[in-house]
N, CA and C atoms as an extended XYZ file, in Angstrom:
627
Properties=species:S:1:pos:R:3:atomname:S:1:resname:S:1:resid:I:1 pbc="F F F"
N       128.293       91.542      183.817 N   MET     1
C       127.302       92.620      183.966 CA  MET     1
C       126.433       92.752      182.728 C   MET     1
N       127.085       92.859      181.550 N   LEU     2
C       126.341       92.991      180.302 CA  LEU     2
C       125.522       91.733      180.025 C   LEU     2
N       126.089       90.574      180.385 N   ALA     3
C       125.368       89.315      180.176 CA  ALA     3
C       124.094       89.271      181.017 C   ALA     3
N       124.194       89.747      182.250 N   GLN     4
C       123.026       89.758      183.124 CA  GLN     4
C       121.958       90.718      182.611 C   GLN     4
N       122.390       91.883      182.141 N   LEU     5
C       121.437       92.842      181.586 CA  LEU     5
C       120.762       92.273      180.338 C   LEU     5
N       121.549       91.593      179.519 N   ARG     6
C       120.991       91.014      178.305 CA  ARG     6
C       119.956       89.946      178.649 C   ARG     6
N       120.272       89.111      179.633 N   ARG     7
C       119.324       88.073      180.045 CA  ARG     7
C       118.046       88.689      180.613 C   ARG     7
N       118.209       89.761      181.391 N   SER     8
C       117.039       90.437      181.965 CA  SER     8
C       116.166       91.040      180.869 C   SER     8
N       116.803       91.650      179.880 N   ALA     9
C       116.061       92.268      178.783 CA  ALA     9
C       115.326       91.214      177.975 C   ALA     9
N       115.986       90.079      177.717 N   VAL    10
C       115.345       88.992      176.972 CA  VAL    10
C       114.159       88.425      177.744 C   VAL    10
N       114.340       88.246      179.068 N   LEU    11
C       113.259       87.726      179.897 CA  LEU    11
C       112.069       88.695      179.900 C   LEU    11
N       112.359       89.982      180.004 N   CYS    12
C       111.286       90.988      179.980 CA  CYS    12
C       110.544       90.952      178.652 C   CYS    12
N       111.281       90.794      177.576 N   LEU    13
C       110.672       90.743      176.256 CA  LEU    13
C       109.793       89.505      176.103 C   LEU    13
N       110.322       88.366      176.586 N   ILE    14
C       109.538       87.128      176.516 CA  ILE    14
C       108.256       87.246      177.331 C   ILE    14
N       108.376       87.770      178.553 N   CYS    15
C       107.191       87.945      179.413 CA  CYS    15
C       106.188       88.908      178.780 C   CYS    15
N       106.718       89.961      178.146 N   LEU    16
C       105.841       90.930      177.500 CA  LEU    16
C       105.056       90.287      176.368 C   LEU    16
N       105.725       89.470      175.572 N   VAL    17
C       105.061       88.811      174.446 CA  VAL    17
C       104.039       87.786      174.939 C   VAL    17
N       104.450       86.998      175.948 N   ILE    18
C       103.561       85.932      176.431 CA  ILE    18
C       102.368       86.482      177.206 C   ILE    18
N       102.665       87.305      178.227 N   PHE    19
C       101.598       87.763      179.122 CA  PHE    19
C       100.924       89.055      178.663 C   PHE    19
N       101.618       89.831      177.838 N   GLY    20
C       101.026       91.083      177.376 CA  GLY    20
C       100.379       90.992      176.018 C   GLY    20
N       100.665       89.912      175.267 N   LEU    21
C       100.111       89.795      173.922 CA  LEU    21
C        99.446       88.438      173.687 C   LEU    21
N       100.219       87.374      173.824 N   ALA    22
C        99.689       86.051      173.504 CA  ALA    22
C        98.550       85.636      174.444 C   ALA    22
N        98.760       85.804      175.759 N   TYR    23
C        97.748       85.384      176.733 CA  TYR    23
C        96.431       86.159      176.573 C   TYR    23
N        96.467       87.511      176.479 N   PRO    24
C        95.207       88.236      176.260 CA  PRO    24
C        94.516       87.856      174.954 C   PRO    24
N        95.299       87.686      173.879 N   LEU    25
C        94.700       87.303      172.607 CA  LEU    25
C        94.083       85.915      172.670 C   LEU    25
N        94.732       85.018      173.404 N   LEU    26
C        94.175       83.683      173.575 CA  LEU    26
C        92.859       83.742      174.344 C   LEU    26
N        92.847       84.553      175.409 N   GLY    27
C        91.610       84.700      176.191 CA  GLY    27
C        90.480       85.286      175.372 C   GLY    27
N        90.778       86.317      174.601 N   VAL    28
C        89.762       86.939      173.741 CA  VAL    28
C        89.284       85.956      172.683 C   VAL    28
N        90.242       85.238      172.078 N   GLY    29
C        89.879       84.285      171.032 CA  GLY    29
C        88.981       83.173      171.542 C   GLY    29
N        89.336       82.600      172.693 N   LEU    30
C        88.523       81.522      173.259 CA  LEU    30
C        87.143       82.019      173.674 C   LEU    30
N        87.093       83.211      174.266 N   SER    31
C        85.788       83.747      174.685 CA  SER    31
C        84.905       84.031      173.478 C   SER    31
N        85.495       84.544      172.395 N   GLN    32
C        84.714       84.804      171.186 CA  GLN    32
C        84.260       83.503      170.532 C   GLN    32
N        85.079       82.475      170.665 N   LEU    33
C        84.748       81.182      170.064 CA  LEU    33
C        83.698       80.434      170.865 C   LEU    33
N        83.859       80.408      172.187 N   LEU    34
C        82.988       79.605      173.032 CA  LEU    34
C        81.826       80.381      173.641 C   LEU    34
N        82.012       81.689      173.894 N   PHE    35
C        80.971       82.506      174.536 CA  PHE    35
C        80.827       83.834      173.795 C   PHE    35
N        80.574       83.763      172.506 N   LYS    36
C        80.570       84.969      171.671 CA  LYS    36
C        79.562       86.010      172.156 C   LYS    36
N        78.347       85.580      172.494 N   HIS    37
C        77.306       86.524      172.921 CA  HIS    37
C        77.695       87.208      174.227 C   HIS    37
N        78.155       86.427      175.201 N   GLN    38
C        78.532       86.996      176.488 CA  GLN    38
C        79.759       87.877      176.364 C   GLN    38
N        80.738       87.436      175.564 N   ALA    39
C        81.967       88.212      175.402 CA  ALA    39
C        81.703       89.549      174.726 C   ALA    39
N        80.651       89.610      173.938 N   GLY    40
C        80.299       90.854      173.263 CA  GLY    40
C        79.413       91.761      174.085 C   GLY    40
N        79.224       91.443      175.380 N   GLY    41
C        78.412       92.292      176.242 CA  GLY    41
C        76.960       91.889      176.319 C   GLY    41
N        76.619       90.691      175.813 N   SER    42
C        75.225       90.208      175.808 CA  SER    42
C        74.307       91.237      175.154 C   SER    42
N        74.756       91.773      174.020 N   ILE    43
C        74.016       92.827      173.325 CA  ILE    43
C        72.965       92.234      172.400 C   ILE    43
N        71.768       92.804      172.440 N   THR    44
C        70.725       92.488      171.471 CA  THR    44
C        70.436       93.765      170.668 C   THR    44
N        69.429       93.716      169.838 N   ALA    45
C        69.085       94.887      169.027 CA  ALA    45
C        68.590       96.046      169.882 C   ALA    45
N        68.189       95.759      171.126 N   ASN    46
C        67.590       96.784      171.975 CA  ASN    46
C        68.419       97.134      173.206 C   ASN    46
N        69.605       96.581      173.340 N   GLY    47
C        70.437       96.882      174.503 CA  GLY    47
C        71.113       95.641      175.036 C   GLY    47
N        71.636       95.741      176.244 N   SER    48
C        72.319       94.612      176.884 CA  SER    48
C        71.408       93.963      177.912 C   SER    48
N        71.429       92.629      177.924 N   THR    49
C        70.617       91.901      178.900 CA  THR    49
C        71.238       91.938      180.294 C   THR    49
N        72.421       92.534      180.419 N   LEU    50
C        73.118       92.579      181.702 CA  LEU    50
C        72.855       93.861      182.483 C   LEU    50
N        72.232       94.856      181.842 N   ILE    51
C        72.018       96.155      182.473 CA  ILE    51
C        70.542       96.533      182.370 C   ILE    51
N        69.958       96.956      183.468 N   GLY    52
C        68.564       97.363      183.464 CA  GLY    52
C        68.318       98.550      182.530 C   GLY    52
N        67.258       98.445      181.743 N   GLN    53
C        66.899       99.514      180.816 CA  GLN    53
C        65.803      100.389      181.434 C   GLN    53
N        65.691      101.603      180.942 N   ASN    54
C        64.622      102.494      181.388 CA  ASN    54
C        63.425      102.311      180.459 C   ASN    54
N        62.423      101.560      180.928 N   TRP    55
C        61.232      101.294      180.126 CA  TRP    55
C        60.093      102.260      180.427 C   TRP    55
N        60.277      103.106      181.440 N   SER    56
C        59.176      103.958      181.886 CA  SER    56
C        58.853      105.068      180.903 C   SER    56
N        59.769      105.364      179.958 N   ASP    57
C        59.484      106.424      178.991 CA  ASP    57
C        59.089      105.871      177.626 C   ASP    57
N        58.778      104.553      177.571 N   THR    58
C        58.324      103.949      176.318 CA  THR    58
C        56.962      104.511      175.943 C   THR    58
N        56.844      105.012      174.735 N   LYS    59
C        55.583      105.612      174.289 CA  LYS    59
C        54.551      104.528      174.008 C   LYS    59
N        53.363      104.717      174.558 N   CYS    60
C        52.264      103.775      174.387 CA  CYS    60
C        51.041      104.567      173.934 C   CYS    60
N        50.651      104.388      172.708 N   SER    61
C        49.570      105.179      172.127 CA  SER    61
C        48.287      105.088      172.949 C   SER    61
N        47.843      106.244      173.459 N   GLY    62
C        46.607      106.303      174.218 CA  GLY    62
C        46.705      105.800      175.640 C   GLY    62
N        47.902      105.482      176.085 N   HIS    63
C        48.088      104.943      177.429 CA  HIS    63
C        49.293      105.615      178.085 C   HIS    63
N        49.380      105.566      179.416 N   PRO    64
C        50.537      106.183      180.100 CA  PRO    64
C        51.862      105.620      179.599 C   PRO    64
N        52.888      106.442      179.625 N   LEU    65
C        54.210      105.994      179.204 CA  LEU    65
C        54.626      104.727      179.952 C   LEU    65
N        55.176      103.797      179.203 N   GLY    66
C        55.685      102.577      179.816 CA  GLY    66
C        54.662      101.509      180.114 C   GLY    66
N        53.387      101.763      179.848 N   SER    67
C        52.356      100.794      180.221 CA  SER    67
C        52.194       99.665      179.217 C   SER    67
N        52.780       99.781      178.025 N   CYS    68
C        52.638       98.738      177.017 CA  CYS    68
C        53.803       97.752      177.039 C   CYS    68
N        54.694       97.894      178.014 N   VAL    69
C        55.821       96.972      178.174 CA  VAL    69
C        55.956       96.623      179.649 C   VAL    69
N        56.679       95.557      179.906 N   PHE    70
C        56.992       95.209      181.285 CA  PHE    70
C        58.150       96.086      181.759 C   PHE    70
N        58.082       96.502      182.994 N   GLN    71
C        59.119       97.372      183.540 CA  GLN    71
C        59.898       96.652      184.631 C   GLN    71
N        61.121       97.091      184.819 N   GLY    72
C        61.986       96.484      185.820 CA  GLY    72
C        61.829       97.140      187.175 C   GLY    72
N        62.842       96.987      187.994 N   ARG    73
C        62.818       97.571      189.332 CA  ARG    73
C        62.974       99.085      189.239 C   ARG    73
N        62.692       99.823      190.303 N   PRO    74
C        62.569      101.288      190.208 CA  PRO    74
C        63.871      102.056      190.051 C   PRO    74
N        64.949      101.391      189.659 N   ASP    75
C        66.187      102.113      189.412 CA  ASP    75
C        66.023      103.128      188.285 C   ASP    75
N        65.184      102.783      187.298 N   ASP    76
C        65.071      103.600      186.102 CA  ASP    76
C        63.656      104.127      185.856 C   ASP    76
N        62.783      104.073      186.840 N   LEU    77
C        61.419      104.497      186.573 CA  LEU    77
C        60.853      105.311      187.733 C   LEU    77
N        59.620      105.714      187.550 N   GLY    78
C        58.923      106.448      188.603 CA  GLY    78
C        59.645      107.713      189.023 C   GLY    78
N        59.684      108.008      190.303 N   PRO    79
C        60.309      109.249      190.770 CA  PRO    79
C        61.805      109.310      190.495 C   PRO    79
N        62.418      108.162      190.232 N   TYR    80
C        63.852      108.181      189.947 CA  TYR    80
C        64.115      108.741      188.552 C   TYR    80
N        63.317      108.339      187.586 N   ALA    81
C        63.508      108.842      186.228 CA  ALA    81
C        62.913      110.235      186.058 C   ALA    81
N        61.898      110.590      186.852 N   SER    82
C        61.218      111.866      186.675 CA  SER    82
C        61.717      112.941      187.625 C   SER    82
N        62.712      112.612      188.434 N   ALA    83
C        63.204      113.568      189.429 CA  ALA    83
C        63.822      114.793      188.762 C   ALA    83
N        63.571      115.950      189.333 N   THR    84
C        64.149      117.187      188.806 CA  THR    84
C        65.456      117.530      189.504 C   THR    84
N        65.737      116.846      190.602 N   LEU    85
C        66.962      117.113      191.337 CA  LEU    85
C        68.147      116.443      190.656 C   LEU    85
N        69.314      116.931      190.928 N   SER    86
C        70.513      116.322      190.379 CA  SER    86
C        70.793      115.025      191.120 C   SER    86
N        71.600      114.116      190.529 N   PRO    87
C        71.923      112.864      191.227 CA  PRO    87
C        72.521      113.089      192.609 C   PRO    87
N        73.267      114.173      192.787 N   ALA    88
C        73.884      114.431      194.084 CA  ALA    88
C        72.835      114.786      195.136 C   ALA    88
N        71.741      115.415      194.689 N   GLU    89
C        70.689      115.834      195.623 CA  GLU    89
C        69.596      114.790      195.772 C   GLU    89
N        69.463      113.983      194.746 N   HIS    90
C        68.338      113.042      194.722 CA  HIS    90
C        68.710      111.701      195.332 C   HIS    90
N        68.023      111.262      196.382 N   PRO    91
C        68.332      109.959      196.972 CA  PRO    91
C        67.835      108.825      196.090 C   PRO    91
N        68.322      107.650      196.345 N   GLY    92
C        67.887      106.504      195.572 CA  GLY    92
C        68.954      106.059      194.602 C   GLY    92
N        68.747      104.908      194.005 N   ASP    93
C        69.681      104.376      193.029 CA  ASP    93
C        69.381      105.011      191.687 C   ASP    93
N        70.163      105.992      191.313 N   ASP    94
C        69.912      106.702      190.061 CA  ASP    94
C        70.335      105.844      188.877 C   ASP    94
N        69.598      105.923      187.766 N   PRO    95
C        69.997      105.195      186.567 CA  PRO    95
C        71.271      105.794      185.987 C   PRO    95
N        71.803      105.163      184.972 N   LEU    96
C        73.030      105.662      184.373 CA  LEU    96
C        72.831      107.073      183.830 C   LEU    96
N        71.656      107.318      183.234 N   VAL    97
C        71.329      108.659      182.745 CA  VAL    97
C        69.838      108.900      182.958 C   VAL    97
N        69.480      110.025      183.507 N   ALA    98
C        68.076      110.399      183.667 CA  ALA    98
C        67.939      111.883      183.399 C   ALA    98
N        67.063      112.234      182.488 N   ASN    99
C        66.834      113.632      182.148 CA  ASN    99
C        68.130      114.340      181.739 C   ASN    99
N        68.996      113.597      181.067 N   GLY   100
C        70.239      114.182      180.582 CA  GLY   100
C        71.339      114.285      181.607 C   GLY   100
N        71.061      113.874      182.851 N   ALA   101
C        72.065      113.967      183.915 CA  ALA   101
C        72.605      112.581      184.232 C   ALA   101
N        73.910      112.478      184.353 N   ALA   102
C        74.532      111.189      184.661 CA  ALA   102
C        74.152      110.741      186.060 C   ALA   102
N        73.838      109.471      186.209 N   GLY   103
C        73.481      108.940      187.523 CA  GLY   103
C        74.609      108.115      188.091 C   GLY   103
N        74.264      107.187      188.949 N   GLU   104
C        75.280      106.348      189.575 CA  GLU   104
C        74.637      105.041      189.977 C   GLU   104
N        75.450      104.035      190.184 N   SER   105
C        74.935      102.755      190.644 CA  SER   105
C        75.354      102.552      192.095 C   SER   105
N        74.699      101.617      192.751 N   GLY   106
C        75.028      101.342      194.141 CA  GLY   106
C        73.847      101.600      195.059 C   GLY   106
N        73.847      100.919      196.178 N   ALA   107
C        72.742      101.036      197.126 CA  ALA   107
C        72.809      102.348      197.905 C   ALA   107
N        71.651      102.769      198.445 N   THR   108
C        71.573      104.028      199.187 CA  THR   108
C        71.775      103.828      200.677 C   THR   108
N        71.536      102.604      201.146 N   ASN   109
C        71.613      102.292      202.577 CA  ASN   109
C        70.558      103.047      203.390 C   ASN   109
N        69.472      103.468      202.738 N   LEU   110
C        68.368      104.093      203.473 CA  LEU   110
C        67.639      103.012      204.254 C   LEU   110
N        67.446      103.228      205.550 N   GLY   111
C        66.809      102.244      206.409 CA  GLY   111
C        65.297      102.385      206.434 C   GLY   111
N        64.588      101.442      207.069 N   PRO   112
C        63.121      101.463      207.098 CA  PRO   112
C        62.532      102.662      207.815 C   PRO   112
N        63.322      103.353      208.639 N   ARG   113
C        62.825      104.543      209.326 CA  ARG   113
C        63.119      105.824      208.551 C   ARG   113
N        63.746      105.702      207.398 N   SER   114
C        64.117      106.868      206.606 CA  SER   114
C        62.873      107.538      206.009 C   SER   114
N        62.721      108.831      206.271 N   ALA   115
C        61.592      109.580      205.715 CA  ALA   115
C        61.709      109.663      204.200 C   ALA   115
N        62.929      109.778      203.704 N   GLU   116
C        63.143      109.836      202.262 CA  GLU   116
C        62.723      108.527      201.600 C   GLU   116
N        63.089      107.413      202.213 N   LEU   117
C        62.721      106.117      201.660 CA  LEU   117
C        61.211      105.952      201.633 C   LEU   117
N        60.545      106.326      202.711 N   ARG   118
C        59.083      106.215      202.749 CA  ARG   118
C        58.448      107.104      201.697 C   ARG   118
N        58.975      108.315      201.549 N   LYS   119
C        58.411      109.272      200.579 CA  LYS   119
C        58.481      108.715      199.163 C   LYS   119
N        59.652      108.226      198.777 N   TYR   120
C        59.811      107.757      197.410 CA  TYR   120
C        59.139      106.402      197.186 C   TYR   120
N        59.025      105.601      198.227 N   THR   121
C        58.288      104.347      198.096 CA  THR   121
C        56.818      104.627      197.856 C   THR   121
N        56.259      105.617      198.569 N   LYS   122
C        54.861      105.997      198.358 CA  LYS   122
C        54.657      106.534      196.945 C   LYS   122
N        55.633      107.269      196.430 N   GLU   123
C        55.525      107.778      195.062 CA  GLU   123
C        55.540      106.638      194.054 C   GLU   123
N        56.359      105.643      194.323 N   LEU   124
C        56.407      104.497      193.430 CA  LEU   124
C        55.109      103.702      193.474 C   LEU   124
N        54.537      103.538      194.648 N   ILE   125
C        53.252      102.841      194.766 CA  ILE   125
C        52.181      103.589      193.987 C   ILE   125
N        52.171      104.915      194.112 N   SER   126
C        51.222      105.728      193.358 CA  SER   126
C        51.460      105.597      191.851 C   SER   126
N        52.719      105.567      191.464 N   TYR   127
C        53.091      105.406      190.055 CA  TYR   127
C        52.473      104.139      189.481 C   TYR   127
N        52.593      103.047      190.220 N   TRP   128
C        52.059      101.780      189.738 CA  TRP   128
C        50.531      101.761      189.777 C   TRP   128
N        49.946      102.309      190.821 N   HIS   129
C        48.492      102.312      190.921 CA  HIS   129
C        47.860      103.085      189.774 C   HIS   129
N        48.522      104.135      189.321 N   GLN   130
C        48.014      104.895      188.183 CA  GLN   130
C        47.981      104.051      186.910 C   GLN   130
N        48.732      102.980      186.888 N   ARG   131
C        48.789      102.096      185.730 CA  ARG   131
C        48.039      100.794      185.978 C   ARG   131
N        47.262      100.744      187.047 N   GLY   132
C        46.445       99.575      187.331 CA  GLY   132
C        47.201       98.389      187.881 C   GLY   132
N        48.355       98.647      188.495 N   VAL   133
C        49.195       97.567      189.015 CA  VAL   133
C        49.215       97.605      190.539 C   VAL   133
N        49.020       96.441      191.145 N   ASP   134
C        49.206       96.294      192.588 CA  ASP   134
C        50.643       95.809      192.766 C   ASP   134
N        51.589       96.706      193.047 N   PRO   135
C        53.008       96.348      192.958 CA  PRO   135
C        53.484       95.380      194.031 C   PRO   135
N        54.441       94.574      193.651 N   THR   136
C        55.141       93.728      194.613 CA  THR   136
C        56.194       94.579      195.324 C   THR   136
N        56.823       94.013      196.329 N   SER   137
C        57.857       94.762      197.054 CA  SER   137
C        59.047       95.093      196.149 C   SER   137
N        59.370       94.196      195.218 N   ASP   138
C        60.490       94.460      194.304 CA  ASP   138
C        60.225       95.686      193.432 C   ASP   138
N        58.994       95.884      193.036 N   LEU   139
C        58.662       96.973      192.117 CA  LEU   139
C        58.680       98.337      192.790 C   LEU   139
N        58.803       98.363      194.121 N   VAL   140
C        58.876       99.655      194.813 CA  VAL   140
C        60.143       99.781      195.655 C   VAL   140
N        61.080       98.872      195.433 N   THR   141
C        62.374       98.962      196.114 CA  THR   141
C        63.478       98.807      195.083 C   THR   141
N        64.567       99.513      195.309 N   THR   142
C        65.666       99.471      194.360 CA  THR   142
C        66.580       98.281      194.609 C   THR   142
N        67.354       97.939      193.610 N   SER   143
C        68.305       96.837      193.743 CA  SER   143
C        69.610       97.335      194.346 C   SER   143
N        70.464       96.413      194.728 N   GLY   144
C        71.735       96.801      195.322 CA  GLY   144
C        72.645       97.513      194.342 C   GLY   144
N        72.596       97.101      193.073 N   SER   145
C        73.471       97.707      192.063 CA  SER   145
C        72.888       98.986      191.486 C   SER   145
N        71.577       99.101      191.485 N   GLY   146
C        70.935      100.248      190.848 CA  GLY   146
C        70.676      100.046      189.379 C   GLY   146
N        71.141       98.931      188.799 N   ILE   147
C        70.927       98.678      187.370 CA  ILE   147
C        70.559       97.213      187.152 C   ILE   147
N        69.736       96.662      188.027 N   ASP   148
C        69.337       95.259      187.956 CA  ASP   148
C        68.480       95.006      186.716 C   ASP   148
N        68.862       94.058      185.842 N   PRO   149
C        68.083       93.800      184.634 CA  PRO   149
C        66.964       92.788      184.827 C   PRO   149
N        66.881       92.170      186.019 N   ASP   150
C        65.961       91.056      186.222 CA  ASP   150
C        64.847       91.386      187.214 C   ASP   150
N        63.735       90.680      187.042 N   ILE   151
C        62.636       90.715      188.003 CA  ILE   151
C        62.196       89.269      188.241 C   ILE   151
N        61.360       89.054      189.242 N   THR   152
C        60.853       87.710      189.510 CA  THR   152
C        59.594       87.473      188.678 C   THR   152
N        59.203       86.212      188.488 N   PRO   153
C        57.947       85.931      187.794 CA  PRO   153
C        56.745       86.616      188.449 C   PRO   153
N        56.736       86.695      189.781 N   ASP   154
C        55.628       87.373      190.477 CA  ASP   154
C        55.597       88.863      190.134 C   ASP   154
N        56.776       89.490      190.011 N   ASP   155
C        56.826       90.897      189.620 CA  ASP   155
C        56.197       91.080      188.239 C   ASP   155
N        56.544       90.198      187.322 N   ALA   156
C        56.015       90.297      185.958 CA  ALA   156
C        54.502       90.064      185.939 C   ALA   156
N        54.038       89.088      186.709 N   ARG   157
C        52.595       88.803      186.725 CA  ARG   157
C        51.806       89.977      187.294 C   ARG   157
N        52.398       90.702      188.230 N   ALA   158
C        51.710       91.863      188.799 CA  ALA   158
C        51.466       92.939      187.740 C   ALA   158
N        52.303       92.969      186.703 N   GLU   159
C        52.179       93.983      185.656 CA  GLU   159
C        51.245       93.575      184.522 C   GLU   159
N        50.715       92.368      184.575 N   ILE   160
C        49.862       91.872      183.499 CA  ILE   160
C        48.659       92.783      183.232 C   ILE   160
N        47.922       93.255      184.261 N   PRO   161
C        46.771       94.127      183.971 CA  PRO   161
C        47.161       95.369      183.170 C   PRO   161
N        48.302       95.973      183.494 N   MET   162
C        48.773       97.166      182.797 CA  MET   162
C        49.101       96.859      181.343 C   MET   162
N        49.884       95.812      181.134 N   VAL   163
C        50.329       95.470      179.778 CA  VAL   163
C        49.155       94.980      178.939 C   VAL   163
N        48.269       94.215      179.540 N   SER   164
C        47.101       93.701      178.820 CA  SER   164
C        46.210       94.837      178.326 C   SER   164
N        45.975       95.815      179.177 N   LYS   165
C        45.121       96.950      178.801 CA  LYS   165
C        45.746       97.777      177.686 C   LYS   165
N        47.068       97.952      177.729 N   ALA   166
C        47.738       98.804      176.748 CA  ALA   166
C        47.964       98.101      175.420 C   ALA   166
N        48.131       96.782      175.438 N   THR   167
C        48.445       96.057      174.203 CA  THR   167
C        47.254       95.309      173.616 C   THR   167
N        46.235       95.058      174.439 N   GLY   168
C        45.095       94.285      173.960 CA  GLY   168
C        45.308       92.786      174.034 C   GLY   168
N        46.472       92.362      174.514 N   LEU   169
C        46.741       90.934      174.663 CA  LEU   169
C        46.043       90.394      175.915 C   LEU   169
N        45.603       89.154      175.848 N   SER   170
C        44.870       88.572      176.969 CA  SER   170
C        45.803       88.259      178.139 C   SER   170
N        45.210       88.167      179.326 N   ASP   171
C        45.980       87.809      180.510 CA  ASP   171
C        46.623       86.434      180.333 C   ASP   171
N        45.869       85.519      179.701 N   ALA   172
C        46.379       84.165      179.506 CA  ALA   172
C        47.608       84.164      178.597 C   ALA   172
N        47.557       84.969      177.538 N   ALA   173
C        48.690       85.034      176.612 CA  ALA   173
C        49.923       85.613      177.297 C   ALA   173
N        49.731       86.624      178.121 N   LEU   174
C        50.843       87.243      178.828 CA  LEU   174
C        51.401       86.308      179.907 C   LEU   174
N        50.520       85.573      180.581 N   SER   175
C        50.980       84.606      181.580 CA  SER   175
C        51.819       83.516      180.924 C   SER   175
N        51.373       83.064      179.755 N   HIS   176
C        52.133       82.043      179.028 CA  HIS   176
C        53.494       82.586      178.610 C   HIS   176
N        53.520       83.847      178.179 N   LEU   177
C        54.783       84.479      177.787 CA  LEU   177
C        55.743       84.556      178.973 C   LEU   177
N        55.223       84.934      180.127 N   ILE   178
C        56.048       85.028      181.337 CA  ILE   178
C        56.631       83.667      181.694 C   ILE   178
N        55.793       82.623      181.596 N   ASN   179
C        56.279       81.273      181.890 CA  ASN   179
C        57.397       80.863      180.931 C   ASN   179
N        57.246       81.242      179.669 N   GLN   180
C        58.262       80.902      178.671 CA  GLN   180
C        59.586       81.602      178.943 C   GLN   180
N        59.513       82.833      179.437 N   GLU   181
C        60.722       83.629      179.641 CA  GLU   181
C        61.329       83.466      181.034 C   GLU   181
N        60.685       82.674      181.890 N   THR   182
C        61.212       82.456      183.234 CA  THR   182
C        62.428       81.534      183.178 C   THR   182
N        63.503       81.964      183.777 N   GLN   183
C        64.741       81.193      183.798 CA  GLN   183
C        64.995       80.650      185.208 C   GLN   183
N        65.510       79.454      185.282 N   GLY   184
C        65.749       78.818      186.568 CA  GLY   184
C        66.954       79.391      187.286 C   GLY   184
N        67.128       78.983      188.517 N   ALA   185
C        68.272       79.431      189.308 CA  ALA   185
C        69.571       79.000      188.633 C   ALA   185
N        70.596       79.829      188.758 N   GLU   186
C        71.880       79.512      188.155 CA  GLU   186
C        72.412       78.183      188.711 C   GLU   186
N        72.810       77.308      187.793 N   LEU   187
C        73.332       75.977      188.142 CA  LEU   187
C        72.318       75.151      188.920 C   LEU   187
N        71.061       75.600      188.902 N   GLY   188
C        70.003       74.852      189.553 CA  GLY   188
C        69.809       75.136      191.027 C   GLY   188
N        70.744       75.876      191.642 N   PHE   189
C        70.599       76.098      193.090 CA  PHE   189
C        71.056       77.495      193.531 C   PHE   189
N        71.692       78.269      192.672 N   LEU   190
C        72.138       79.606      193.052 CA  LEU   190
C        71.047       80.638      192.769 C   LEU   190
N        70.555       81.288      193.818 N   GLY   191
C        69.518       82.290      193.638 CA  GLY   191
C        68.159       81.661      193.437 C   GLY   191
N        67.306       82.355      192.701 N   SER   192
C        65.942       81.878      192.459 CA  SER   192
C        65.588       82.104      190.996 C   SER   192
N        64.379       81.707      190.616 N   THR   193
C        63.936       81.913      189.240 CA  THR   193
C        63.832       83.407      188.944 C   THR   193
N        64.085       83.781      187.700 N   TYR   194
C        64.090       85.197      187.347 CA  TYR   194
C        63.718       85.374      185.883 C   TYR   194
N        63.438       86.628      185.522 N   ILE   195
C        63.119       86.993      184.146 CA  ILE   195
C        63.944       88.213      183.779 C   ILE   195
N        64.619       88.150      182.656 N   ASP   196
C        65.333       89.316      182.151 CA  ASP   196
C        64.311       90.203      181.447 C   ASP   196
N        64.154       91.430      181.917 N   VAL   197
C        63.095       92.306      181.412 CA  VAL   197
C        63.291       92.626      179.937 C   VAL   197
N        64.528       92.810      179.503 N   LEU   198
C        64.786       93.097      178.094 CA  LEU   198
C        64.341       91.945      177.213 C   LEU   198
N        64.686       90.729      177.589 N   GLN   199
C        64.286       89.566      176.809 CA  GLN   199
C        62.771       89.381      176.834 C   GLN   199
N        62.151       89.679      177.974 N   LEU   200
C        60.699       89.573      178.076 CA  LEU   200
C        60.015       90.554      177.128 C   LEU   200
N        60.497       91.778      177.082 N   ASN   201
C        59.882       92.779      176.211 CA  ASN   201
C        60.157       92.506      174.739 C   ASN   201
N        61.302       91.910      174.446 N   GLU   202
C        61.571       91.530      173.052 CA  GLU   202
C        60.610       90.407      172.629 C   GLU   202
N        60.351       89.471      173.533 N   ALA   203
C        59.395       88.418      173.238 CA  ALA   203
C        57.978       88.985      173.132 C   ALA   203
N        57.674       89.986      173.951 N   LEU   204
C        56.377       90.648      173.888 CA  LEU   204
C        56.175       91.336      172.548 C   LEU   204
N        57.197       92.023      172.073 N   ALA   205
C        57.114       92.706      170.771 CA  ALA   205
C        56.880       91.693      169.654 C   ALA   205
N        57.514       90.545      169.758 N   HIS   206
C        57.334       89.487      168.751 CA  HIS   206
C        55.914       88.946      168.807 C   HIS   206
N        55.375       88.833      170.024 N   LEU   207
C        54.016       88.322      170.196 CA  LEU   207
C        52.974       89.284      169.625 C   LEU   207
N        53.267       90.581      169.677 N   GLU   208
C        52.313       91.578      169.199 CA  GLU   208
C        52.246       91.662      167.679 C   GLU   208
N        53.271       91.133      166.989 N   ARG   209
C        53.299       91.217      165.523 CA  ARG   209
C        52.239       90.340      164.899 C   ARG   209
């Protein structure tokens, strides 16, 4: 009896050391060694490239807020960021934080016949038109997660008139920047080409210097 208990205790201790200490430390060590940037949350000086940022409140001297940078999908902008209702009352994919109130991620499942969806889509279209942008469908529809960090090259090109007017950079310079920041489909065939908005705006800031 005592021998069996002793063997069980030793086995538990060995498993605890191997699977509770050595294995996690090995995983952390290898990830830090081989994928340091990703293991650290893909953090840059301005945030994480894995989570959509709220660019709509970026101050632009003499121009509407957010017009001097490229903006992502409407999870963090337009009526979603400016809503006075609480996340529980406000439909749509709320950002992580808006107006001091915690939001949530996830799709709304609002269908094409939804009056709420039409209302907020019209507000988003108006939001973009006020900034001289003819929005693509992505720029007036939310992502499934509510915190999508990426847009398509076409989405970025649609914002060129807005960014060009606010920054003074030429359309050609901005188009070249977009081409430089366009990333191919994962593994060459998963998904489509995309642009990380955070990386695009960091490159834009460098271009303006």
